[in-house]
Backbone as CSV, one residue per row, in Angstrom:
resi,resn,N_x,N_y,N_z,CA_x,CA_y,CA_z,C_x,C_y,C_z
1,UNK,96.090,95.540,81.298,96.853,96.662,81.805,97.225,97.559,80.632
2,UNK,97.159,98.829,80.835,97.581,99.769,79.809,99.086,99.651,79.631
3,UNK,99.539,99.677,78.401,100.950,99.426,78.132,101.882,100.461,78.758
4,UNK,101.385,101.624,79.129,102.237,102.636,79.753,102.061,102.716,81.265
5,UNK,101.190,101.901,81.832,100.974,101.912,83.275,102.231,101.473,84.005
6,UNK,102.388,101.975,85.204,103.551,101.594,86.000,103.344,100.218,86.624
7,UNK,104.450,99.627,87.020,104.462,98.379,87.763,105.045,98.707,89.130
8,UNK,104.317,98.355,90.174,104.774,98.592,91.542,105.470,97.336,92.040
9,UNK,106.741,97.438,92.355,107.519,96.343,92.909,107.723,96.612,94.387
10,UNK,107.243,95.704,95.227,107.414,95.841,96.670,108.384,94.742,97.089
11,UNK,109.640,95.139,97.308,110.731,94.197,97.537,111.766,94.838,98.456
12,UNK,112.029,94.207,99.594,112.970,94.787,100.550,114.417,94.403,100.285
13,UNK,114.662,93.363,99.524,116.026,92.941,99.224,116.518,93.728,98.019
14,UNK,117.481,94.616,98.250,117.974,95.492,97.178,118.555,94.695,96.016
15,UNK,119.231,93.582,96.307,119.788,92.756,95.231,118.677,92.167,94.365
16,UNK,117.619,91.666,95.005,116.489,91.118,94.246,115.801,92.204,93.429
17,UNK,115.619,93.385,94.026,114.983,94.497,93.307,115.831,94.890,92.099
18,UNK,117.151,94.937,92.266,118.039,95.259,91.151,117.964,94.199,90.059
19,UNK,117.907,92.926,90.459,117.806,91.850,89.471,116.497,91.923,88.693
20,UNK,115.417,92.234,89.384,114.122,92.353,88.715,114.142,93.552,87.765
21,UNK,114.715,94.669,88.194,114.835,95.840,87.317,115.705,95.503,86.101
22,UNK,116.783,94.772,86.323,117.660,94.329,85.232,116.869,93.458,84.241
23,UNK,116.082,92.527,84.765,115.289,91.638,83.916,114.250,92.434,83.128
24,UNK,113.626,93.435,83.742,112.673,94.289,83.028,113.384,94.987,81.869
25,UNK,114.575,95.507,82.139,115.341,96.205,81.114,115.727,95.250,79.979
26,UNK,116.251,94.077,80.337,116.673,93.093,79.327,115.487,92.593,78.497
27,UNK,114.306,92.530,79.111,113.107,92.070,78.410,112.485,93.178,77.560
28,UNK,113.022,94.395,77.688,112.510,95.511,76.901,111.174,96.045,77.375
29,UNK,110.903,95.888,78.657,109.637,96.380,79.215,109.781,97.868,79.506
30,UNK,108.988,98.680,78.836,109.101,100.132,78.958,108.285,100.702,80.117
31,UNK,107.405,99.905,80.703,106.582,100.398,81.808,107.474,100.837,82.965
32,UNK,107.182,101.999,83.551,107.974,102.428,84.703,107.855,101.425,85.852
33,UNK,108.973,101.133,86.489,109.013,100.222,87.627,109.240,101.055,88.880
34,UNK,108.216,101.118,89.732,108.302,101.853,90.997,108.615,100.850,92.093
35,UNK,109.675,101.104,92.841,110.098,100.136,93.848,109.968,100.708,95.249
36,UNK,109.357,99.916,96.128,109.262,100.254,97.543,109.882,99.126,98.342
37,UNK,110.640,99.488,99.370,111.387,98.493,100.144,110.675,98.045,101.406
38,UNK,109.514,98.608,101.704,108.771,98.138,102.875,107.273,98.240,102.627
39,UNK,106.544,97.431,103.360,105.107,97.350,103.171,104.370,98.622,103.522
40,UNK,104.827,99.320,104.538,104.144,100.542,104.950,104.185,101.605,103.845
41,UNK,105.334,101.770,103.198,105.454,102.747,102.114,104.565,102.349,100.941
42,UNK,104.498,101.055,100.658,103.647,100.576,99.568,102.174,100.852,99.870
43,UNK,101.762,100.626,101.106,100.376,100.910,101.497,100.107,102.408,101.392
44,UNK,101.042,103.244,101.833,100.875,104.695,101.711,100.669,105.089,100.245
45,UNK,101.438,104.472,99.351,101.307,104.768,97.924,99.928,104.358,97.418
46,UNK,99.518,103.141,97.708,98.220,102.638,97.237,97.076,103.463,97.812
47,UNK,97.196,103.836,99.075,96.137,104.616,99.730,96.142,106.087,99.299
48,UNK,97.210,106.522,98.629,97.300,107.923,98.215,97.570,108.867,99.365
49,UNK,98.303,108.371,100.348,98.683,109.212,101.485,99.910,110.047,101.113
50,UNK,100.071,111.213,101.756,101.264,112.012,101.477,102.534,111.175,101.679
51,UNK,103.464,111.311,100.832,103.612,112.296,99.747,103.050,111.834,98.403
52,UNK,102.204,110.806,98.407,101.666,110.225,97.161,100.209,110.602,96.929
53,UNK,99.738,111.694,97.529,98.334,112.048,97.477,97.911,112.716,96.171
54,UNK,98.830,113.116,95.336,98.503,113.703,94.049,98.490,112.588,93.005
55,UNK,97.297,112.094,92.663,97.174,110.960,91.737,97.570,111.328,90.310
56,UNK,97.612,112.603,89.983,98.098,112.961,88.647,99.609,112.736,88.560
57,UNK,100.300,112.878,89.666,101.748,112.633,89.707,102.081,111.209,90.137
58,UNK,101.178,110.587,90.892,101.398,109.238,91.432,100.182,108.357,91.155
59,UNK,99.931,108.041,89.867,98.760,107.211,89.554,98.940,105.790,90.074
60,UNK,97.825,105.135,90.292,97.875,103.742,90.722,98.556,102.902,89.652
61,UNK,99.284,101.884,90.058,99.964,101.037,89.080,98.975,100.128,88.359
62,UNK,99.412,99.576,87.249,98.598,98.609,86.522,98.854,97.192,86.980
63,UNK,99.944,96.998,87.709,100.342,95.679,88.194,101.185,95.861,89.443
64,UNK,100.989,94.970,90.419,101.795,94.986,91.638,102.528,93.655,91.750
65,UNK,103.854,93.723,91.904,104.687,92.556,92.193,105.053,92.656,93.662
66,UNK,104.688,91.652,94.446,104.707,91.779,95.898,105.467,90.653,96.578
67,UNK,106.513,91.023,97.301,107.188,90.076,98.178,106.340,89.938,99.439
68,UNK,106.477,88.833,100.134,105.691,88.634,101.357,106.431,89.041,102.624
69,UNK,107.702,88.755,102.670,108.502,89.021,103.871,109.075,90.426,103.769
70,UNK,108.356,91.381,104.335,108.719,92.793,104.241,108.805,93.425,105.623
71,UNK,109.639,94.450,105.782,109.644,95.192,107.041,108.436,96.120,107.149
72,UNK,108.109,96.488,108.355,107.086,97.452,108.735,105.659,96.960,108.520
73,UNK,105.333,96.434,107.368,104.046,95.792,107.098,104.356,94.629,106.158
74,UNK,103.789,93.485,106.419,104.080,92.311,105.592,103.397,92.425,104.227
75,UNK,103.811,91.570,103.321,103.160,91.509,102.026,101.688,91.150,102.147
76,UNK,101.359,90.323,103.136,99.952,89.989,103.357,99.158,91.236,103.737
77,UNK,99.751,92.106,104.548,99.068,93.343,104.937,98.935,94.287,103.743
78,UNK,99.944,94.316,102.884,99.850,95.120,101.664,98.720,94.583,100.793
79,UNK,98.676,93.287,100.608,97.631,92.673,99.791,96.247,92.970,100.364
80,UNK,96.103,92.873,101.670,94.824,93.184,102.322,94.436,94.644,102.056
81,UNK,95.409,95.566,102.145,95.135,96.991,101.913,94.742,97.257,100.459
82,UNK,95.405,96.595,99.528,95.068,96.769,98.114,93.636,96.319,97.862
83,UNK,93.277,95.165,98.382,91.935,94.630,98.126,90.848,95.417,98.859
84,UNK,91.205,96.138,99.922,90.229,96.947,100.655,90.049,98.332,100.042
85,UNK,90.976,98.738,99.173,90.935,100.063,98.576,90.025,100.046,97.353
86,UNK,89.000,100.913,97.350,88.020,100.915,96.262,88.633,101.193,94.901
87,UNK,89.662,102.015,94.835,90.285,102.332,93.548,91.291,101.279,93.102
88,UNK,91.933,100.614,94.049,93.021,99.682,93.719,92.605,98.215,93.747
89,UNK,91.435,97.903,94.253,91.081,96.505,94.535,91.127,95.579,93.334
90,UNK,90.973,96.117,92.122,91.013,95.261,90.935,92.398,95.204,90.288
91,UNK,93.363,95.886,90.880,94.729,95.858,90.349,95.289,94.446,90.498
92,UNK,95.801,93.860,89.430,96.404,92.534,89.558,97.611,92.555,90.501
93,UNK,97.639,91.592,91.404,98.749,91.450,92.343,99.372,90.077,92.134
94,UNK,100.639,90.089,91.762,101.410,88.863,91.606,102.379,88.782,92.767
95,UNK,102.195,87.781,93.597,103.131,87.560,94.695,104.394,86.971,94.080
96,UNK,105.520,87.616,94.364,106.825,87.186,93.869,107.740,87.109,95.078
97,UNK,107.911,85.900,95.580,108.560,85.720,96.874,109.449,84.489,96.860
98,UNK,110.269,84.354,97.883,111.128,83.171,97.991,110.435,82.042,98.746
99,UNK,109.307,82.325,99.359,108.600,81.320,100.148,107.850,80.331,99.256
100,UNK,108.092,79.066,99.505,107.386,78.000,98.801,106.474,77.240,99.781
101,UNK,106.179,77.855,100.923,105.381,77.195,101.955,103.898,77.193,101.569
102,UNK,103.283,76.032,101.711,101.862,75.904,101.381,101.003,76.900,102.149
103,UNK,101.360,77.165,103.401,100.554,78.092,104.205,100.616,79.511,103.630
104,UNK,101.776,79.922,103.125,101.893,81.252,102.512,101.124,81.308,101.196
105,UNK,101.229,80.253,100.402,100.513,80.198,99.126,99.010,80.268,99.366
106,UNK,98.519,79.467,100.303,97.089,79.447,100.625,96.618,80.813,101.112
107,UNK,97.378,81.402,102.028,96.979,82.698,102.596,96.959,83.788,101.518
108,UNK,97.945,83.781,100.629,97.982,84.787,99.559,96.733,84.686,98.685
109,UNK,96.359,83.468,98.324,95.163,83.302,97.502,93.887,83.616,98.284
110,UNK,93.876,83.342,99.572,92.713,83.703,100.393,92.532,85.217,100.456
111,UNK,93.636,85.960,100.313,93.576,87.419,100.293,93.446,87.958,98.862
112,UNK,93.155,87.058,97.927,92.849,87.390,96.540,94.050,87.842,95.713
113,UNK,95.211,87.233,95.955,96.330,87.415,95.031,95.908,86.816,93.694
114,UNK,96.373,87.399,92.610,96.043,86.884,91.285,96.972,85.757,90.857
115,UNK,98.168,85.739,91.408,99.145,84.723,91.042,100.194,84.647,92.149
116,UNK,100.857,83.499,92.224,101.889,83.289,93.237,103.093,82.665,92.548
117,UNK,104.199,83.374,92.536,105.418,82.891,91.894,106.559,82.853,92.905
118,UNK,107.349,81.797,92.833,108.536,81.686,93.677,109.705,82.244,92.876
119,UNK,110.465,83.148,93.505,111.603,83.772,92.841,112.591,82.709,92.378
120,UNK,112.955,82.772,91.110,113.960,81.819,90.629,115.356,82.217,91.102
121,UNK,116.254,81.247,91.086,117.617,81.471,91.561,118.498,82.094,90.482
122,UNK,118.349,81.661,89.250,119.257,82.135,88.204,118.698,83.356,87.478
123,UNK,119.609,84.163,86.939,119.229,85.345,86.164,118.411,84.960,84.937
124,UNK,118.839,83.903,84.247,118.151,83.487,83.028,116.719,83.035,83.307
125,UNK,116.538,82.310,84.403,115.186,81.870,84.763,114.334,83.070,85.154
126,UNK,114.929,84.018,85.884,114.214,85.243,86.245,113.833,86.017,84.994
127,UNK,114.742,86.122,84.045,114.454,86.830,82.798,113.283,86.167,82.068
128,UNK,113.275,84.839,82.024,112.159,84.127,81.405,110.853,84.395,82.128
129,UNK,110.905,84.428,83.470,109.702,84.706,84.250,109.192,86.116,83.973
130,UNK,110.098,87.084,83.908,109.711,88.472,83.654,109.128,88.609,82.249
131,UNK,109.680,87.910,81.291,109.108,87.942,79.936,107.692,87.375,79.931
132,UNK,107.472,86.337,80.716,106.129,85.764,80.825,105.187,86.745,81.516
133,UNK,105.652,87.406,82.579,104.848,88.440,83.246,104.459,89.529,82.261
134,UNK,105.429,89.948,81.460,105.178,90.986,80.463,104.119,90.526,79.463
135,UNK,104.302,89.319,78.939,103.366,88.815,77.932,101.951,88.727,78.481
136,UNK,101.803,88.167,79.666,100.454,87.958,80.194,99.898,89.195,80.889
137,UNK,100.574,89.670,81.938,99.996,90.705,82.790,100.061,92.106,82.196
138,UNK,101.063,92.379,81.350,101.199,93.728,80.803,100.587,93.826,79.411
139,UNK,100.893,92.880,78.547,100.441,92.984,77.154,99.050,92.406,76.910
140,UNK,98.736,91.244,77.476,97.501,90.549,77.129,96.349,90.768,78.100
141,UNK,96.638,90.821,79.394,95.579,90.914,80.390,94.830,92.233,80.294
142,UNK,93.540,92.185,80.440,92.689,93.373,80.492,92.163,93.514,81.901
143,UNK,92.363,94.681,82.464,91.967,94.911,83.844,90.926,96.027,83.917
144,UNK,90.223,96.078,85.021,89.274,97.153,85.305,90.067,98.414,85.570
145,UNK,89.685,99.499,84.946,90.367,100.782,85.186,89.668,101.525,86.306
146,UNK,90.478,102.150,87.132,89.921,102.902,88.267,89.223,104.147,87.809
């Protein structure tokens, strides 16, 4: 991922989204964090539908952090849309959810999620997880550019 690429966070729980943004800040991650609270808005962004149709103003993210339990369209539907989109299909998608159910884990990987993480309970554990995300997915990983 390019070090200046945005990270798309799809998370409907405002407290969780705030905690993740806090962890990004504490970890010193400078990449812009774009947050969407429902799956439909995230799909509109990935698909480049209005009001996100100007890719010079709304470029595709370099990484997607995706909750599964979302209003309007589920995380599984977002993942399916990302993988079906010719420009976005190679974007790394890390499922970041509270579900530890084997069926959700299996389904996410069947839809080609790159990783599946269960949200930690404590701030410190979340901060450690975000630092690991930064090290691997933002700094070290090399992705196909659209």
